[in-house]
N, C-alpha and C positions, 0 to 999 in steps of 0.2 A: 752776663753781658751788660755793658753800659748802654744807656739810652741811645747814644749816637751810633753804637754798633748795631743796635736793633733797627734804627732808622735806615742804615745802609743796607742791612740784610733785607728789610721789608721793601725798600725801593728796588733792589735788584730782583727780588721775587716778583714784584708787580710790573716792572718795566721789561724784564727779560734780558737786560744787559747792564754791564758796569758803566758804560758811557752814558746811557739814558738815565740811569740812577743818579749819576753825578750831576747831570743837568737838572733833574727834579730837585735835588738837594742844594743846588746852586754852589757846588764845590768842584774842584778840579778832579779829573779822573784819577791821577796818582794819589790824591788825598783820600778818595773813596776806597781805592785799592788798599791803601795802608790801614785804614780802619777795619776793612774786611779781614786783612791778614792778622791784625791784633785780636779780632774777635775769634777767629779760628784757633789761634794759639791759646787764648784763655779757655776756650771750650775743650780743647784737646782732640777735636775732630774737624774734618773739612765740611764746609757748608756747600761748596760748589766744586764741581770738577771741570777742568778746562778741556774742551773738546772742539777742535776745529775753530778756535778763536772765540768760542761761545762759553758761557758759564752755565753748566747744567746742575740743577739742585741735586744734592745727595739725598739719600733716604732720610737721614737725620734732619735735613733742612725741611723736607716735606712734613715730617712729624711735628716740627716746631711751628710751622706756619699758622695753624689754627690758634695757637696760644699767642703768637705775635699779633694776629688779627684782633684778638680780644683786647690786647694792650692798646692798640691804636683806636679801637672803638671807645675805650675808656678815656683816652686822650682827647678824642673828639667831643665826648660828653663834657669833659672839663673845659674845653674851649667854649662850647655853647653856654656852659654855666657862667664863665667869666664874662662872656659877651652880654648875657642877660643881666648880670649884676651891674656891669658898666652902663648899659642903656637905661636900666631902671634908675640908677643914681642920677644920670643926666636928665631923666624925666621927659624925654621927647619921643618915646615909643611905647607900644603895648602889643602883646601877643594874646590872641583870643582863640580858644577852641570852642566849637559848637557842634552839636549833633547834626547830622545831615538834614533833617527836616527843617531845622531853623536856618540852615544855610540856603534854602530855596528862595526865601524872600525877606524874612524878618531881619536877619543879621546884615545882609547886603544893604538894606534900606538904612539901617542904623549907621553903618560905616559910611555910606554916601553922605548922609546928613552931617555926620561928625567931620568928615573931610572937607565938606563945603565950608564949614565954619572954622576949621583948624587945618589949613593946607600944609603946615610945616611938620605935622606929626607923622611918624612912621608907624604903620599898622600892619600886623601879620595875622592872617586868619587861616585857621585849619578846620576842615570838616572832619570830625573824628567821632568814634563811639564813646559812650560815657566812661567805661573803664580806662580807655586810652587817655581821655582828658584828665582823669584823676591822677594817673601815673605821671603825666607830663607836668601837671601842676606841682606835684610833690617833688619832681626833679627840677623845678624852676624853669621849665621850657615854655610854660604858659603863665600869663598873669591872671587871666580870667577864663572860666569855663562856663558855657551856657548849656544846660542839659535838661532832660526830662527825668523826674525823680530827684531825691535829695542827695544820694551818695554820701551819707554821713561817714566821715573818716577822721581819724586822729590827724591833726595838723591842717584840717580844712575848715573854713567857715562857709556856711550855706545860707544864701539869701533867697527867700521865696519871692518871686516877682509876679506870678499869676497862676491860676488854675486853668489848664487848657482842656476843653471838652474833648471827649473821644466820640467819633462819629462813624456811622456805617456808610460805606460807599458800595453801591450795588446797581449795576445797569438794569437789573430786573425790578428795581424800586425807584423809578425816575421821579416819582411824585414827592420824595422827601417824607417828612413827618416822623413820628416816633415809632420805634421798633423795639419789641422786647427781645432780649438775648435768646430766649427760647424759640423765637420765630426764625432765627438765622439757619440757613441750610448748611449742615455740617459738611456735606459733600463738596460744597462750593467755597467753603471758608478758607481764606489764605491767612495763615498765622504769622506771627512775628517770632523772631529768634527768642529762645527761652532765656537768653541773657539780658534781654531788653526789659527795663523796669515796667514799661507799658504792657509787655507780654505777660509778666508775672501777675499784674493787676487783673488783666483780662482773663487769664487762665483760671484764677480763683473765682471770678464772677461767673464765668461760664460753667465751671464745675458745679456751682450752687444750683444751676438750672438743669443739671443733668446732661449738659452738652458735652460731646466728645472733645477732649482737648488734645487730640492727636491729628491735626490737619495734615493732609497729604503734601502740602507745600508750606514751608516756613521760610521767611526772608528776613534779612538782617536790618532793613531800613523801611520806614513808613513810605518813603518815596517809591521803593521797588514794589511794595504791596499795592500802592496806588496805580502804578504803571501797569501792573498785571490786571487790575480791575479795568483800566482804560482799554486794554487789549481784549477784554472779554474773558479773562481767565478765572473769574469768580467774584467773590465779595470779600471785603476786608474792613476791619475797624482800625482807623488811623487817627492821629491827632488832628485837631480842627485846622491847624495852620497848613498842613499838607493837603487836607480836603479843600481848603480855600484857594490855594495857589497852584496846585498841580493842574496843568491845562487838560481839557478834554474829559473831565470827570462828570458823572451824573450829579445831580443835586444831592448832597449828603443827607442822611437820616439821623436824627437824634436817637439816643438810646433811652429805653424806659425799663428800669430807672436810669437816670443819667449817670455817666461815669466821667471822671476827669483825671488828668495827670498833672502834677506840679511842674511848672517851669522854674528852674532855679539857677542862680549864678553861684559858682564856686570860686573861692580864692584862698590863698594860703593864710592860715590863722596867725602866723608870725609876721605878717605884713599888713600895715594899714593901707587901705585903698588909696591909690594915687588920685590926683584930680582928674586925670584922663579917664581912669576907670570909673570914678563917680559920675562923670558926665555921660559916659557910654551906658552905664547902668540906668541913668535917668531916661536916656533915649530909648533903651530897650523897653522900659515900662510904658513909655508913651506910644511906641509903635505897636506893642502888644495890645494896648487899649484900642488902637485904631482897628486892628484885625478882629478883636473880640466884638467890637461894635458892628463891624461889617457882617459878622456871623449872625448877630441878633436882629439885623435889619430885615 
């Protein structure tokens, strides 16, 4: 099948009629019907049966549909890629992915400061998990990724911007202060998803203390762990930025010995950072400094 024939077939399958398919494709109904007829002739079997003025997909058409869907997903990927390449060349936009914890306060503050100084710049921000950010960077769907951990990968450059302390939040310890990992109640501990780089660091540290690393509850984001603590669901170890900006939490406790996770910026190794990206990177460092100073106060 030729691409135009696939387009007509797909449009009929998704709209349910030849008339609406022609409207979607911005062609006349006779023209769409002609393309469909040629497609069926080249295939050697019917794609639709005519019943009561309607087009009913044949068994063969239904078998083909998942494969056609995959083709259109690839075409959409190609369109996103060409859009990204065009906007990158024109130099007036940037797409950023950040892990959810950094989307609570840090990244919005950075974006607001940047927009105030550069009102003509187009910014796209997505809150994603680290592996998704890596994939989208490699697919050129993002220009920058801001994550916890380094996510070293072929084709990516990693910029370390700060070490973020990990803190214990626990309503039963409202006084703050230092807490040894061995003093945490395993029955109340809310763990992080095993795919989270913070979780891997914590699990290794907890295992060294003899702590059970099989919590009854594991969540995928620091934000959700913090919210469960706020609701009285137990205690959790989260990054300091979540502990600082999540409303309604008890005063966080430092860990003894202290633990921290790297905050890093990722970008494609085959692209020099644009001026927009360099300016945003500088703002990230500055705003992180503000938060870390607030924690130390």
